MDAnalysis code that builds the backbone (N, CA, C; Angstrom):
import MDAnalysis as mda
import numpy as np

u = mda.Universe.empty(591, n_residues=197, atom_resindex=np.repeat(np.arange(197), 3), trajectory=True)
u.add_TopologyAttr("name", ["N", "CA", "C"] * 197)
u.add_TopologyAttr("resid", np.arange(1, 198))
u.add_TopologyAttr("resname", ["MET", "ILE", "LEU", "VAL", "SER", "LEU", "LEU", "PHE", "ARG", "VAL", "VAL", "PHE", "LEU", "ALA", "LEU", "ALA", "VAL", "VAL", "VAL", "VAL", "VAL", "LEU", "CYS", "LEU", "HIS", "VAL", "ASP", "VAL", "ASN", "ILE", "ILE", "LYS", "ASN", "GLY", "LEU", "THR", "GLU", "ASP", "SER", "PHE", "THR", "GLU", "ILE", "VAL", "GLN", "GLU", "SER", "ILE", "LEU", "PHE", "ILE", "ILE", "ILE", "MET", "VAL", "HIS", "LEU", "VAL", "ARG", "GLY", "TRP", "LYS", "HIS", "SER", "ALA", "MET", "ARG", "GLN", "CYS", "ASN", "ILE", "LEU", "ILE", "ALA", "GLY", "PHE", "PHE", "LEU", "ALA", "MET", "LEU", "ILE", "ARG", "GLU", "LEU", "ASP", "ALA", "VAL", "PHE", "ASP", "LEU", "ILE", "ARG", "HIS", "GLY", "SER", "TRP", "LEU", "TRP", "PHE", "ALA", "LEU", "ALA", "VAL", "SER", "LEU", "ALA", "THR", "LEU", "TYR", "TYR", "ALA", "PHE", "ARG", "GLN", "PRO", "GLN", "ARG", "VAL", "LEU", "ALA", "GLN", "LEU", "ALA", "GLU", "TYR", "THR", "THR", "THR", "PRO", "SER", "TYR", "GLY", "LEU", "MET", "ILE", "ALA", "GLY", "LEU", "LEU", "ALA", "ILE", "LEU", "VAL", "PHE", "SER", "ARG", "LEU", "PHE", "GLY", "MET", "SER", "ILE", "LEU", "TRP", "GLN", "SER", "ILE", "LEU", "GLN", "ASP", "GLY", "TYR", "VAL", "ARG", "ILE", "VAL", "LYS", "ASN", "MET", "VAL", "GLU", "GLU", "GLY", "SER", "GLU", "LEU", "PHE", "GLY", "TYR", "ILE", "ILE", "CYS", "LEU", "MET", "ALA", "SER", "VAL", "ASN", "ILE", "LEU", "PRO", "GLU", "ARG", "ARG", "LYS", "SER"])
u.atoms.positions = np.array([
    [16.471, 17.385, -21.882],
    [15.191, 17.500, -21.194],
    [14.812, 16.192, -20.496],
    [15.130, 15.068, -21.137],
    [14.829, 13.764, -20.548],
    [15.612, 13.573, -19.256],
    [16.897, 13.995, -19.255],
    [17.718, 13.858, -18.050],
    [17.182, 14.717, -16.913],
    [16.734, 15.916, -17.220],
    [16.161, 16.798, -16.193],
    [14.893, 16.158, -15.622],
    [14.072, 15.598, -16.493],
    [12.848, 14.932, -16.061],
    [13.170, 13.743, -15.157],
    [14.168, 12.943, -15.543],
    [14.577, 11.791, -14.737],
    [15.130, 12.230, -13.387],
    [15.960, 13.274, -13.398],
    [16.532, 13.782, -12.157],
    [15.436, 14.289, -11.223],
    [14.475, 15.025, -11.784],
    [13.358, 15.524, -10.992],
    [12.582, 14.366, -10.384],
    [12.379, 13.329, -11.161],
    [11.637, 12.158, -10.691],
    [12.370, 11.444, -9.563],
    [13.688, 11.302, -9.697],
    [14.485, 10.646, -8.659],
    [14.450, 11.454, -7.366],
    [14.589, 12.766, -7.468],
    [14.537, 13.627, -6.280],
    [13.165, 13.525, -5.620],
    [12.106, 13.556, -6.423],
    [10.751, 13.447, -5.882],
    [10.563, 12.112, -5.165],
    [11.018, 11.022, -5.774],
    [10.880, 9.703, -5.172],
    [11.700, 9.590, -3.891],
    [12.891, 10.195, -3.882],
    [13.722, 10.189, -2.676],
    [13.013, 10.933, -1.545],
    [12.391, 12.059, -1.866],
    [11.650, 12.810, -0.844],
    [10.461, 12.007, -0.333],
    [9.820, 11.263, -1.219],
    [8.693, 10.419, -0.803],
    [9.151, 9.360, 0.193],
    [10.340, 8.813, -0.025],
    [10.869, 7.789, 0.872],
    [11.230, 8.395, 2.234],
    [11.656, 9.656, 2.245],
    [11.979, 10.348, 3.494],
    [10.741, 10.422, 4.399],
    [9.559, 10.393, 3.794],
    [8.307, 10.447, 4.558],
    [8.253, 9.317, 5.592],
    [8.792, 8.152, 5.263],
    [8.771, 7.015, 6.190],
    [9.447, 7.391, 7.502],
    [10.672, 7.877, 7.407],
    [11.431, 8.215, 8.610],
    [10.798, 9.404, 9.326],
    [10.296, 10.350, 8.568],
    [9.647, 11.513, 9.160],
    [8.426, 11.103, 9.985],
    [7.608, 10.214, 9.446],
    [6.420, 9.745, 10.178],
    [6.816, 9.047, 11.476],
    [7.810, 8.178, 11.407],
    [8.270, 7.476, 12.614],
    [8.816, 8.474, 13.634],
    [9.555, 9.468, 13.143],
    [10.110, 10.499, 14.028],
    [8.984, 11.262, 14.729],
    [7.961, 11.640, 13.992],
    [6.824, 12.365, 14.578],
    [6.169, 11.511, 15.666],
    [5.921, 10.235, 15.368],
    [5.254, 9.360, 16.345],
    [6.092, 9.132, 17.595],
    [7.369, 8.849, 17.411],
    [8.209, 8.449, 18.544],
    [8.728, 9.656, 19.328],
    [9.181, 10.698, 18.644],
    [9.837, 11.812, 19.330],
    [8.950, 13.026, 19.591],
    [7.908, 13.211, 18.810],
    [7.070, 14.401, 18.996],
    [5.764, 14.037, 19.699],
    [4.990, 13.121, 19.102],
    [3.703, 12.735, 19.695],
    [3.901, 11.769, 20.858],
    [4.949, 10.951, 20.770],
    [5.279, 9.941, 21.789],
    [4.096, 8.993, 22.057],
    [3.544, 8.463, 20.964],
    [2.372, 7.593, 21.106],
    [2.687, 6.111, 20.977],
    [3.923, 5.761, 20.729],
    [4.281, 4.346, 20.658],
    [3.717, 3.597, 19.475],
    [3.382, 4.300, 18.402],
    [2.876, 3.687, 17.172],
    [1.621, 2.850, 17.417],
    [0.637, 3.461, 18.037],
    [-0.635, 2.796, 18.279],
    [-1.479, 2.826, 17.005],
    [-2.700, 2.312, 17.112],
    [-3.602, 2.258, 15.949],
    [-3.932, 3.634, 15.374],
    [-3.855, 4.672, 16.215],
    [-4.161, 6.020, 15.740],
    [-2.910, 6.886, 15.607],
    [-1.779, 6.234, 15.355],
    [-0.520, 6.959, 15.192],
    [-0.485, 7.700, 13.856],
    [0.409, 8.660, 13.776],
    [0.593, 9.425, 12.540],
    [0.986, 8.487, 11.401],
    [1.866, 7.542, 11.693],
    [2.314, 6.568, 10.687],
    [1.130, 5.768, 10.139],
    [0.257, 5.301, 11.027],
    [-0.928, 4.539, 10.596],
    [-1.854, 5.399, 9.741],
    [-2.042, 6.643, 10.146],
    [-2.921, 7.542, 9.386],
    [-2.353, 7.800, 7.994],
    [-1.033, 7.962, 7.898],
    [-0.400, 8.153, 6.592],
    [-0.559, 6.894, 5.746],
    [-0.389, 5.721, 6.345],
    [-0.592, 4.466, 5.609],
    [-2.007, 4.390, 5.047],
    [-2.989, 4.692, 5.876],
    [-4.383, 4.632, 5.444],
    [-4.674, 5.669, 4.359],
    [-4.062, 6.846, 4.480],
    [-4.242, 7.892, 3.463],
    [-3.649, 7.462, 2.130],
    [-2.476, 6.845, 2.184],
    [-1.835, 6.355, 0.953],
    [-2.706, 5.284, 0.303],
    [-3.233, 4.375, 1.108],
    [-4.124, 3.342, 0.565],
    [-5.330, 3.977, -0.118],
    [-5.915, 4.992, 0.511],
    [-7.067, 5.675, -0.070],
    [-6.702, 6.315, -1.408],
    [-5.533, 6.949, -1.484],
    [-5.095, 7.589, -2.740],
    [-4.895, 6.533, -3.824],
    [-4.273, 5.412, -3.470],
    [-4.064, 4.324, -4.437],
    [-5.411, 3.850, -4.989],
    [-6.371, 3.648, -4.101],
    [-7.705, 3.202, -4.512],
    [-8.321, 4.201, -5.480],
    [-8.261, 5.480, -5.115],
    [-8.870, 6.525, -5.946],
    [-8.192, 6.625, -7.312],
    [-6.860, 6.525, -7.349],
    [-6.134, 6.584, -8.628],
    [-6.633, 5.488, -9.558],
    [-6.768, 4.274, -9.030],
    [-7.184, 3.150, -9.888],
    [-8.665, 3.211, -10.254],
    [-9.492, 3.714, -9.351],
    [-10.914, 3.869, -9.698],
    [-11.105, 4.926, -10.784],
    [-10.412, 6.051, -10.638],
    [-10.509, 7.109, -11.658],
    [-9.948, 6.610, -12.978],
    [-8.828, 5.902, -12.889],
    [-8.199, 5.345, -14.089],
    [-9.160, 4.373, -14.793],
    [-9.794, 3.512, -14.020],
    [-10.735, 2.554, -14.596],
    [-11.963, 3.234, -15.183],
    [-12.420, 4.285, -14.543],
    [-13.600, 5.019, -15.015],
    [-13.306, 5.754, -16.317],
    [-12.111, 6.347, -16.418],
    [-11.787, 7.157, -17.594],
    [-11.309, 6.334, -18.794],
    [-10.730, 5.164, -18.547],
    [-10.121, 4.397, -19.638],
    [-10.622, 2.953, -19.621],
    [-11.576, 2.695, -20.472],
    [-12.209, 1.378, -20.497],
    [-11.260, 0.264, -20.927],
    [-10.185, 0.605, -21.635],
    [-9.257, -0.423, -22.126],
    [-8.586, -1.190, -20.986],
    [-8.485, -0.562, -19.791],
    [-7.871, -1.230, -18.637],
    [-8.802, -1.196, -17.416],
    [-10.088, -1.068, -17.657],
    [-11.048, -0.878, -16.563],
    [-11.044, -2.028, -15.560],
    [-11.198, -3.262, -16.027],
    [-11.280, -4.392, -15.104],
    [-9.997, -4.539, -14.283],
    [-8.870, -4.346, -14.916],
    [-7.586, -4.434, -14.213],
    [-7.512, -3.397, -13.096],
    [-7.892, -2.163, -13.409],
    [-7.844, -1.103, -12.406],
    [-8.847, -1.325, -11.284],
    [-10.028, -1.836, -11.617],
    [-11.026, -2.129, -10.583],
    [-10.520, -3.250, -9.676],
    [-9.876, -4.240, -10.256],
    [-9.309, -5.348, -9.486],
    [-8.237, -4.834, -8.512],
    [-7.355, -3.968, -8.994],
    [-6.305, -3.398, -8.143],
    [-6.931, -2.537, -7.045],
    [-7.918, -1.706, -7.410],
    [-8.586, -0.848, -6.421],
    [-9.269, -1.696, -5.350],
    [-9.930, -2.774, -5.755],
    [-10.602, -3.653, -4.799],
    [-9.625, -4.328, -3.856],
    [-8.477, -4.732, -4.383],
    [-7.445, -5.356, -3.556],
    [-6.966, -4.383, -2.486],
    [-6.695, -3.137, -2.898],
    [-6.209, -2.149, -1.934],
    [-7.315, -1.690, -0.988],
    [-8.578, -1.751, -1.431],
    [-9.676, -1.437, -0.522],
    [-9.765, -2.489, 0.584],
    [-9.562, -3.733, 0.231],
    [-9.540, -4.800, 1.239],
    [-8.384, -4.573, 2.218],
    [-7.243, -4.130, 1.704],
    [-6.105, -3.819, 2.584],
    [-6.423, -2.639, 3.501],
    [-7.113, -1.633, 2.966],
    [-7.502, -0.478, 3.786],
    [-8.460, -0.908, 4.898],
    [-9.400, -1.762, 4.567],
    [-10.333, -2.267, 5.578],
    [-9.561, -2.985, 6.677],
    [-8.557, -3.755, 6.286],
    [-7.720, -4.454, 7.286],
    [-6.966, -3.457, 8.158],
    [-6.440, -2.399, 7.543],
    [-5.724, -1.374, 8.320],
    [-6.657, -0.670, 9.302],
    [-7.940, -0.579, 8.945],
    [-8.928, 0.097, 9.796],
    [-9.632, -0.885, 10.732],
    [-8.972, -1.993, 11.054],
    [-9.606, -3.018, 11.881],
    [-10.080, -2.482, 13.222],
    [-9.411, -1.492, 13.804],
    [-9.839, -0.927, 15.091],
    [-11.212, -0.257, 14.956],
    [-11.454, 0.371, 13.807],
    [-12.758, 1.001, 13.566],
    [-13.836, -0.078, 13.432],
    [-13.526, -1.126, 12.678],
    [-14.505, -2.201, 12.486],
    [-14.730, -3.004, 13.766],
    [-13.735, -2.987, 14.675],
    [-13.917, -3.662, 15.964],
    [-15.003, -2.998, 16.803],
    [-15.328, -1.741, 16.497],
    [-16.428, -1.066, 17.199],
    [-17.762, -1.740, 16.877],
    [-17.861, -2.326, 15.695],
    [-19.059, -3.082, 15.307],
    [-19.035, -4.434, 16.021],
    [-17.951, -5.150, 15.799],
    [-17.726, -6.447, 16.439],
    [-16.288, -6.834, 16.194],
    [-15.645, -7.421, 17.183],
    [-14.236, -7.788, 17.034],
    [-14.051, -8.727, 15.837],
    [-13.141, -8.353, 14.946],
    [-12.859, -9.174, 13.774],
    [-13.806, -8.967, 12.606],
    [-14.726, -8.007, 12.733],
    [-15.714, -7.819, 11.657],
    [-15.093, -7.263, 10.377],
    [-13.875, -6.714, 10.474],
    [-13.207, -6.222, 9.270],
    [-13.117, -7.332, 8.222],
    [-12.945, -8.564, 8.669],
    [-12.777, -9.697, 7.751],
    [-13.973, -9.840, 6.818],
    [-15.186, -9.667, 7.348],
    [-16.392, -9.831, 6.538],
    [-16.525, -8.698, 5.526],
    [-16.161, -7.491, 5.923],
    [-16.207, -6.360, 4.996],
    [-15.164, -6.535, 3.887],
    [-13.954, -6.951, 4.267],
    [-12.892, -7.165, 3.273],
    [-13.270, -8.300, 2.319],
    [-13.878, -9.340, 2.857],
    [-14.316, -10.473, 2.031],
    [-15.408, -10.040, 1.054],
    [-16.342, -9.220, 1.515],
    [-17.417, -8.730, 0.644],
    [-16.856, -7.884, -0.496],
    [-15.924, -7.000, -0.174],
    [-15.288, -6.167, -1.203],
    [-14.533, -7.041, -2.193],
    [-13.798, -8.015, -1.685],
    [-13.013, -8.905, -2.550],
    [-13.908, -9.689, -3.498],
    [-14.982, -10.254, -2.979],
    [-15.896, -11.038, -3.821],
    [-16.593, -10.164, -4.864],
    [-17.023, -8.971, -4.456],
    [-17.689, -8.057, -5.399],
    [-16.725, -7.630, -6.500],
    [-15.486, -7.359, -6.125],
    [-14.477, -6.950, -7.102],
    [-14.172, -8.078, -8.077],
    [-13.977, -9.270, -7.546],
    [-13.699, -10.426, -8.409],
    [-14.871, -10.710, -9.338],
    [-16.093, -10.605, -8.819],
    [-17.277, -10.826, -9.651],
    [-17.310, -9.820, -10.799],
    [-17.092, -8.538, -10.480],
    [-17.120, -7.508, -11.517],
    [-16.024, -7.758, -12.561],
    [-14.810, -7.987, -12.090],
    [-13.674, -8.106, -13.010],
    [-13.767, -9.351, -13.885],
    [-14.234, -10.453, -13.321],
    [-14.211, -11.712, -14.068],
    [-15.527, -12.048, -14.759],
    [-16.403, -11.051, -14.913],
    [-17.596, -11.282, -15.741],
    [-17.168, -11.470, -17.196],
    [-16.027, -10.863, -17.537],
    [-15.430, -11.029, -18.869],
    [-14.002, -11.545, -18.669],
    [-13.848, -12.837, -18.407],
    [-12.540, -13.382, -18.024],
    [-11.437, -13.144, -19.053],
    [-11.752, -13.283, -20.336],
    [-10.718, -13.082, -21.357],
    [-10.201, -11.647, -21.336],
    [-11.132, -10.718, -21.155],
    [-10.762, -9.300, -21.158],
    [-9.883, -8.955, -19.946],
    [-10.292, -9.407, -18.758],
    [-9.505, -9.071, -17.567],
    [-8.135, -9.729, -17.611],
    [-8.057, -10.960, -18.127],
    [-6.757, -11.631, -18.235],
    [-5.846, -10.911, -19.218],
    [-6.410, -10.431, -20.315],
    [-5.623, -9.658, -21.286],
    [-5.131, -8.348, -20.663],
    [-5.987, -7.689, -19.876],
    [-5.589, -6.444, -19.226],
    [-4.511, -6.685, -18.178],
    [-4.649, -7.758, -17.413],
    [-3.621, -8.088, -16.418],
    [-2.294, -8.412, -17.092],
    [-2.367, -9.129, -18.210],
    [-1.143, -9.440, -18.959],
    [-0.489, -8.159, -19.467],
    [-1.298, -7.221, -19.943],
    [-0.746, -5.948, -20.408],
    [-0.123, -5.167, -19.254],
    [-0.779, -5.194, -18.082],
    [-0.259, -4.487, -16.911],
    [1.117, -5.018, -16.510],
    [1.339, -6.335, -16.674],
    [2.634, -6.916, -16.289],
    [3.779, -6.433, -17.174],
    [3.465, -5.819, -18.309],
    [4.525, -5.316, -19.199],
    [4.915, -3.875, -18.876],
    [4.250, -3.253, -17.902],
    [4.541, -1.859, -17.568],
    [5.565, -1.778, -16.445],
    [6.322, -0.681, -16.384],
    [7.237, -0.478, -15.251],
    [6.486, -0.420, -13.917],
    [5.241, 0.013, -13.935],
    [4.440, 0.091, -12.712],
    [4.260, -1.277, -12.063],
    [4.185, -2.325, -12.877],
    [3.980, -3.672, -12.350],
    [5.135, -4.077, -11.432],
    [6.354, -3.866, -11.878],
    [7.521, -4.218, -11.066],
    [7.540, -3.457, -9.748],
    [7.235, -2.164, -9.811],
    [7.162, -1.356, -8.587],
    [6.064, -1.881, -7.667],
    [4.916, -2.187, -8.234],
    [3.789, -2.660, -7.428],
    [4.133, -3.966, -6.717],
    [4.752, -4.892, -7.432],
    [5.138, -6.171, -6.821],
    [6.157, -5.937, -5.716],
    [7.131, -5.056, -5.942],
    [8.132, -4.747, -4.919],
    [7.465, -4.164, -3.670],
    [6.525, -3.248, -3.874],
    [5.815, -2.661, -2.744],
    [5.007, -3.687, -1.974],
    [4.308, -4.555, -2.697],
    [3.496, -5.583, -2.034],
    [4.367, -6.584, -1.270],
    [5.526, -6.906, -1.823],
    [6.447, -7.794, -1.108],
    [6.943, -7.132, 0.181],
    [7.205, -5.835, 0.125],
    [7.637, -5.108, 1.323],
    [6.540, -5.105, 2.386],
    [5.282, -4.912, 1.947],
    [4.154, -4.832, 2.890],
    [3.789, -6.207, 3.444],
    [3.583, -7.155, 2.550],
    [2.988, -8.433, 2.939],
    [3.981, -9.486, 3.409],
    [5.257, -9.351, 2.995],
    [6.240, -10.371, 3.373],
    [7.340, -9.776, 4.260],
    [8.082, -8.819, 3.723],
    [9.243, -8.297, 4.445],
    [8.872, -7.689, 5.795],
    [7.869, -6.807, 5.827],
    [7.527, -6.139, 7.092],
    [7.068, -7.146, 8.138],
    [6.361, -8.189, 7.716],
    [5.877, -9.196, 8.662],
    [7.036, -10.034, 9.220],
    [7.930, -10.462, 8.325],
    [9.050, -11.286, 8.780],
    [10.063, -10.479, 9.580],
    [10.376, -9.271, 9.096],
    [11.376, -8.441, 9.768],
    [10.838, -7.872, 11.080],
    [9.530, -7.803, 11.219],
    [8.924, -7.270, 12.436],
    [8.482, -8.337, 13.424],
    [8.962, -9.560, 13.257],
    [8.569, -10.636, 14.170],
    [9.147, -10.386, 15.560],
    [8.289, -10.513, 16.561],
    [8.708, -10.280, 17.953],
    [9.876, -11.170, 18.355],
    [9.841, -12.438, 17.957],
    [10.891, -13.379, 18.361],
    [12.269, -12.933, 17.861],
    [12.312, -12.336, 16.679],
    [13.567, -11.835, 16.130],
    [14.107, -10.691, 16.992],
    [13.243, -9.733, 17.313],
    [13.670, -8.559, 18.075],
    [13.932, -8.890, 19.536],
    [13.233, -9.872, 20.085],
    [13.523, -10.306, 21.456],
    [14.894, -10.976, 21.514],
    [15.230, -11.730, 20.465],
    [16.554, -12.374, 20.416],
    [17.658, -11.346, 20.237],
    [17.426, -10.338, 19.407],
    [18.442, -9.313, 19.152],
    [18.651, -8.435, 20.378],
    [17.560, -7.949, 20.971],
    [17.656, -6.970, 22.061],
    [17.712, -7.617, 23.445],
    [17.346, -8.886, 23.530],
    [17.335, -9.663, 24.769],
    [16.688, -8.890, 25.916],
    [17.418, -8.612, 27.003],
    [16.813, -7.930, 28.150],
    [16.431, -6.487, 27.835],
    [16.995, -5.935, 26.761],
    [16.678, -4.556, 26.385],
    [15.498, -4.457, 25.423],
    [14.759, -5.577, 25.257],
    [13.630, -5.578, 24.322],
    [12.578, -4.571, 24.746],
    [12.241, -3.711, 23.800],
    [11.157, -2.744, 23.981],
    [10.276, -2.885, 22.749],
    [8.990, -3.090, 22.941],
    [8.079, -3.370, 21.833],
    [8.071, -2.263, 20.770],
    [8.286, -1.024, 21.176],
    [8.224, 0.079, 20.219],
    [9.289, -0.061, 19.125],
    [10.419, -0.686, 19.450],
    [11.478, -0.895, 18.442],
    [10.947, -1.829, 17.355],
    [10.343, -2.929, 17.777],
    [9.750, -3.873, 16.831],
    [8.657, -3.193, 16.004],
    [7.812, -2.403, 16.679],
    [6.733, -1.697, 15.990],
    [7.273, -0.706, 14.964],
    [8.331, 0.017, 15.331],
    [8.931, 0.975, 14.392],
    [9.432, 0.283, 13.138],
    [10.115, -0.828, 13.325],
    [10.657, -1.569, 12.185],
    [9.532, -2.088, 11.299],
    [8.527, -2.690, 11.919],
    [7.428, -3.275, 11.155],
    [6.606, -2.200, 10.443],
    [6.200, -1.164, 11.175],
    [5.375, -0.110, 10.580],
    [6.160, 0.712, 9.569],
    [7.442, 0.929, 9.830],
    [8.286, 1.659, 8.870],
    [8.450, 0.894, 7.568],
    [8.673, -0.413, 7.669],
    [8.794, -1.248, 6.472],
    [7.487, -1.273, 5.693],
    [6.389, -1.347, 6.433],
    [5.071, -1.374, 5.803],
    [4.793, -0.053, 5.078],
    [5.090, 1.070, 5.742],
    [4.870, 2.376, 5.125],
    [5.739, 2.543, 3.881],
    [6.966, 2.056, 3.945],
    [7.850, 2.098, 2.775],
    [7.217, 1.334, 1.609],
    [6.651, 0.169, 1.884],
    [5.972, -0.614, 0.849],
    [4.769, 0.112, 0.279],
    [3.993, 0.775, 1.150],
    [2.838, 1.538, 0.672],
    [3.275, 2.686, -0.234],
    [4.376, 3.329, 0.113],
    [4.869, 4.430, -0.725],
    [5.297, 3.904, -2.092],
    [5.922, 2.735, -2.130],
    [6.307, 2.136, -3.415],
    [5.053, 1.812, -4.240],
    [4.019, 1.272, -3.591],
    [2.764, 0.981, -4.308],
    [2.115, 2.268, -4.814],
    [2.207, 3.335, -4.034],
    [1.675, 4.624, -4.479],
    [2.446, 5.121, -5.696],
    [3.772, 4.984, -5.667],
    [4.589, 5.373, -6.820],
    [4.186, 4.581, -8.057],
    [3.949, 3.287, -7.878],
    [3.531, 2.436, -9.005],
    [2.187, 2.886, -9.550],
    [1.281, 3.250, -8.660],
    [-0.056, 3.680, -9.085],
    [-0.004, 5.008, -9.818],
    [0.748, 5.954, -9.280],
    [0.862, 7.270, -9.905],
    [1.670, 7.177, -11.196],
    [2.648, 6.290, -11.219],
    [3.514, 6.102, -12.383],
    [2.730, 5.660, -13.617],
    [1.620, 4.965, -13.405],
    [0.848, 4.447, -14.539],
    [0.121, 5.577, -15.284],
    [-0.115, 6.707, -14.631],
    [-0.847, 7.785, -15.277],
    [-0.159, 8.301, -16.534],
    [1.135, 8.686, -16.472],
    [1.773, 9.127, -17.716],
    [1.883, 8.026, -18.749],
    [2.098, 6.774, -18.318],
    [2.190, 5.667, -19.266],
    [0.942, 5.559, -20.106],
    [-0.197, 5.618, -19.461],
    [-1.451, 5.394, -20.163],
    [-1.882, 6.599, -20.988],
    [-1.403, 7.794, -20.650],
    [-1.772, 8.963, -21.435],
    [-1.228, 8.856, -22.853],
    [-0.102, 8.164, -22.966],
    [0.527, 8.042, -24.284],
    [-0.278, 7.140, -25.204],
    [-1.064, 6.200, -24.627],
    [-1.788, 5.236, -25.478],
    [-3.078, 5.789, -26.004],
])
């Protein structure tokens, strides 16, 4: 039964990863929008961020033993969602997303660190879960790999006279979406872990 469960999980995770290529295919070959701010890929990224936030908020609400940790994670991803929605916040004022993300970050940190010993203990416990490794891998894909691998100078050097911005955008947004899917897996993965406790 354990092997069947593991096999099912691997197949499910593989299908989740296929979503990355499917989203890029829809944007480039079907919608032909060039991966703009309102592309299918961007909308899926924002939806995944919203689900991650909700998973951690519900988790924190239902289980006080890890509440501060989950609120901290939810606040971090809410700040990331605000950054992803920068075009919406630009309707207020260009760059205003920064102030909203900063407000969320400060409020989250204030809430979580009102009891510093408790939040540090919860964070330490979180680092012992398999979800932690997945979460770090996803964040590295989003915050480091996608930015470095999607640098214009790299793609201009590779493609030279054949440089087309959409290629760079596909690589960067695809890498970012892959990272978001890994973070979603880490967030959803914590649910069965915590049910056992």
